Steps between C-alpha positions, in 0.01 A plus 500: 500500500326538831373230733136525394596466134715198583205329670276575202754347260536187713121457508465557125798306366541207745884507485723202573726717718502854643817711530449832674678770692430540869467878462204599280238779504160446670577149624838359600634174360426339837134603481462383141667168584269449797193560283624263231560228757164552672304454175413138426540564127861620531625347825728257312662764275867541606589854610858636498558829681778725372646726767802710584421455869732254671355507852388166641174661613413585140556143385289371789225739395520361147482142623196586711337650190553167321795581271664195343840659444697828516748675273725773638586803287720515306438140392694279263314411179605134519381479859164641393462247217598210725248592768223562248560164328492323836173663605338440159593133520339481843192678363468243219510216750242679714271548200529132408413404856206738504375357170522145637301599808242675282449179299443301821249754633317491166488120508363508855224739398420284196438208736267718707314611187398142418245512782262800494427449869861576596534826306698745714592229750877545463487877540278473809721232649809715446330798665362304798833324558698824498249664735526212748878486466526872570276461806736229626807719447645300212802664331470673162679223309253243635206730428622504140520120507143485633376722218676290239387181671141616480534521123716191446369255763294293253735534201560123514141441389626574151629142511164353604262379223191719457284189531613482864547871565148596387313181593174597679457160667714371791843380390595134509791395719732492198380841381545645847857371509564669165346827621708494818817507292442862396696663789810296413458573128470872573810495717700326226391756242608794718812345655747608227433868578705601803284810535209272597685303768286644782184419304579128461387401855169681443440312176602157633335512842176697463297176525665371818287491816583588859428142614721346230214368285580719199723452198751463338733439797265457796666783694339596830487799733790741492691287248267643235670822380331811638446645154316184393283511815415864430393418145291205626290733714458747215406216263243362743341841549478561125346157438231568760414857400475444123250309290604154382317244280394307810403792728406865528731754663472483879454808718792619709348364822438159343849499348662581835299223668614246240861616526491446876328165454771373266767637732344303787537187286874566496537616143626859538721713723255645755715809567503595134128433458408724794742770387345496154147521639608795716651660191172478311280602795711778650683645202239441233704296254337575164364189332 
C-alpha cells in the first residue's frame, strides 16, 4: 500500500490503531503519521512506525510527526503483540474519557437550549474567549481550556430548578442564593475528569468581580484566575450585544460604553476590557 491509500483507509475505517512502515510510495510513514495526527477526527488514534532505520535522527523525526511508538525490523512477534495491547488499552481509556466529556458538553448545551434567548451563547463565548486569550498571548493549553470553559461555564445550572432558572421576575433572596450555587455545582460535576482540570477555575470563578463583590468565593483583582477574567469579559460583551427578554441587542458603541461603565464601578479587569474592545474595533472580531 502507498501513503495516500493508507490515509484513505484511516479516514474510511476509523481504526483503533495504525501500524505502518516508514518507507512507502507517494507519502512516507512520517508524512502519513503527521496527517493523521493533525486531523481532529484521528488525532487520538495510536500510530506505530515500523522501520529498519536505527538512527536517532529518524526516531526524532517520527516523534515530531506524532508517532506513539516504534518497532525496529526485524521485530519479535511477542514484542509487537505487547506494544499493540498496551496502545489499544490506552486508546480504550482515551475513548471513555472522550465519551464522558461529550456527555458533559451535551448537558451544557441542553441547559442553554432551555432559554431561546441564549441560543448560541456558549459557542460565541468560547470563540470570544479564545480570541481574547490569543490576543493576550495565552498558551495553547489554556486556549483549549477557554474554549471548553465557554461551553461548560454554566453546566451547574442543570442543578437549578427551572422555576428559578427561567423565572422572568426578579429573584427573591433565597432564589438568588440557589442560583449562585451553579458555579460550584458545575465545578463538582467536572472535577472527576482530570482532562478538565484547567477548566475548573473558569467554571467556578466566572461570576467573581474585580472588586471582590462577586461569587462564590468573593475573590478580587489578580486572585481571580486569568482564564475566568477573560471569560467574564466575553460573557459581558455577549450579554450586551444579544437580545434578551428584558432588552434589545445594544449597538457596539453602546456596548463598549456600558462595559467601560461597569469597569469603572470596579467589576471587571480594565486591561482585559480595553484589550477586548481593541480586538473588536481593530481586528474586526466577527459577532
